[in-house]
Structures are given as structure tokens and as C-alpha cells.
C-alpha positions, 0 to 999 in steps of 0.5 A, spaced: 504 480 487 508 485 483 515 483 481 520 489 480 527 490 479 526 494 486 522 493 492 516 498 492 512 500 498 504 499 498 501 501 504 494 503 506 496 510 508 499 511 501 493 508 498 488 513 502 490 519 498 491 516 492 499 517 492 501 510 491 496 505 488 498 500 483 499 494 486 492 495 490 489 497 484 490 491 481 487 487 486 481 491 486 480 490 479 482 483 479 476 482 485 471 485 480 474 480 474 473 474 479 467 476 482 463 470 478 468 465 482 464 467 489 459 462 488 464 456 487 469 459 492 464 463 497 470 464 502 476 466 498 479 472 501 485 476 499 492 473 502 495 480 501 499 485 496 506 484 496 512 487 492 518 482 490 524 484 487 527 480 482 535 482 482 540 477 485 542 480 491 550 481 492 552 479 499 559 480 502 561 476 508 568 477 511 569 470 513 566 463 510 559 461 511 555 455 510 551 454 504 545 454 509 547 460 512 548 463 505 541 461 503 538 464 509 541 471 508 539 471 500 532 470 503 532 475 508 535 480 502 530 479 497 524 479 503 517 481 500 515 488 502 507 489 503 501 487 507 499 480 508 493 477 511 493 476 519 491 469 518 497 464 520 494 458 516 494 463 510 501 465 511 504 458 512 501 456 505 505 461 502 511 460 506 512 453 509 517 455 514 512 460 517 510 453 521 515 455 526 512 462 527 518 466 523 518 467 516 525 471 513 521 471 506 515 474 509 518 478 514 514 476 520 514 473 527 509 470 531 510 471 539 510 465 544 502 467 545 501 466 537 499 473 536 503 477 531 509 482 534 508 489 534 509 493 527 507 487 523 505 488 516 498 485 517 491 486 516 485 483 518 480 481 513 475 486 515 481 491 514 482 488 507 474 489 505 474 496 508 480 498 503 477 495 497 470 498 498 474 505 499 478 504 493 472 502 489 469 509 491 475 513 490 476 510 483 469 512 481 469 519 484 476 520 481 473 518 474 467 522 475 471 528 476 476 527 470 469 526 466 467 533 469 473 536 466 477 537 473 484 536 470 487 541 475 494 541 477 495 539 484 500 535 486 501 532 493 506 534 498 507 531 504 513 534 508 519 534 503 516 529 498 511 531 492 508 528 486 513 531 482 519 528 485 520 522 480 515 525 475 517 524 467 512 529 465 514 535 467 515 538 460 507 536 459 504 538 465 508 545 466 507 545 474 510 551 477 509 552 484 512 559 484 506 561 480 499 563 484 495 559 480 499 552 481 498 550 488 501 543 492 495 539 495 498 538 502 497 532 505 497 532 513 501 527 517 496 522 521 496 516 526 494 510 523 488 510 527 486 516 524 487 514 517 482 508 518 477 512 522 477 516 515 476 510 511 471 507 515 467 514 515 468 514 507 466 507 506 460 507 511 456 513 509 454 517 502 460 522 504 464 524 498 471 525 498 472 532 499 476 537 494 481 539 499 487 535 502 483 536 509 477 533 507 480 527 504 482 521 508 489 520 509 491 513 508 499 514 506 500 516 514 502 509 516 508 509 512 513 506 517 514 499 519 510 500 525 505 504 522 500 502 516 501 506 510 494 508 507 496 514 503 496 511 496 488 512 496 487 519 496 493 523 492 493 518 486 496 520 479 493 527 479 499 531 477 
């Protein structure tokens, strides 16, 4: 869990092209550090990756409300964002109120048949494992490119969003899109199914990540609440 002054977004679509990796990166590295626990806890699984805001929510109500209603609205205002394991038992251990099939804190609801509602931010164990394998490969190959001297200026661009929007290193980078030698790395918009297919192809083969945006899996394409955003894996911090 990442505790910040504002709620971040970390999704598979963001991770796949390497656009927004911090929280998922920590999870992958931690899995290496705790590998010696495998013998003691052979069935351990990730519960999820979450952003949790630390700012006290300021609620405005036109009429007086009960203390119970106030507490419920405070929880709703600070609900976490991210992705969780699609396992009701695990989720209930994280928030006991999920025993009722609903959690305001986790932002999840179950249907009457016990399945998750459409658009729920949950991943299966297989998806978590696939995403972890993908990230391991992405980190390794990105490091190899850097060691080979590849420090080209190639910030990502998807629609109006770019890697330069909130970057503090523009005076150092000197990226200028008006110069012919400086080009954005355009990331195509992909459906959730296409993103996972690309991730699977990379993790189950000896294929390397391509040098162009079209050759790289685009996990960030799942950024809406109804889609799985995996794009943070492919764009990364390469500016």
C-alpha cells in the first residue's frame, strides 16, 4: 500500500508501457526480497496494490447527519484506489464490512450470486502472476538498454497526455518536440483484452520488447474504472 497526500492511479494498463510503475514496482521487488518465505508460506498470494490518501476529508452537509452517517461518508471519501485480489475471503480480511458483500473503503460490491460487479478493480491470481513476470522482464530489458547506452529522449504520448506534463527535469532533458531529432513515443489505445494478450505473449515467449511503441504491449489502456489499466509497464521513466 502506498500512502500519499493524494490518491494515485496504478493499473495494469499503466504498468505495461512503463508509464506509472512506482507501486507495482515495489510489489515486484518485495516479492524478490521475501522469496525465502516461500518454503514457510508456500501459498502466499498478493492481496493487491493500493493507494491510500492521508488527507482528512472535508465534508460539507446542508443538513445535520448522524455520527454513523458521518463516519460512512468519511470512509467513502478516503476509499483506496488500485487493484485487489478477486478473492472474497482475502478482501474480508482486509475490511470486515465486506462480509456483507460491500466495502466503502475498498470500493467493491458483490452481486447476489457472489460474483464481482462489472468494472470491479480486481485481478485473479493468474493475472497478478502474469503481471509480475511481465514487470520482471521489463525491468531487466530496460536496464540492459540503459547499460548499452540507450538514453534517447522519447517521452510517451497518448492523446493529450505526455510524459513531460508533470516532469521537473525539463531544464536538464531539453526535449523539444519542434526539433526533428526529438520525437514522442506514441502509445496506441488498446482494449483490456488486447493489453492482456500482449502481456501474455511477452511473458510466455522469448520475445523482447520492441523498440517502437507499436511493438510494445500497452497496459495503460485500461485506465477507466471499467477497464484494467496496464500502461505503466512500457513507458516507464524514460524521458
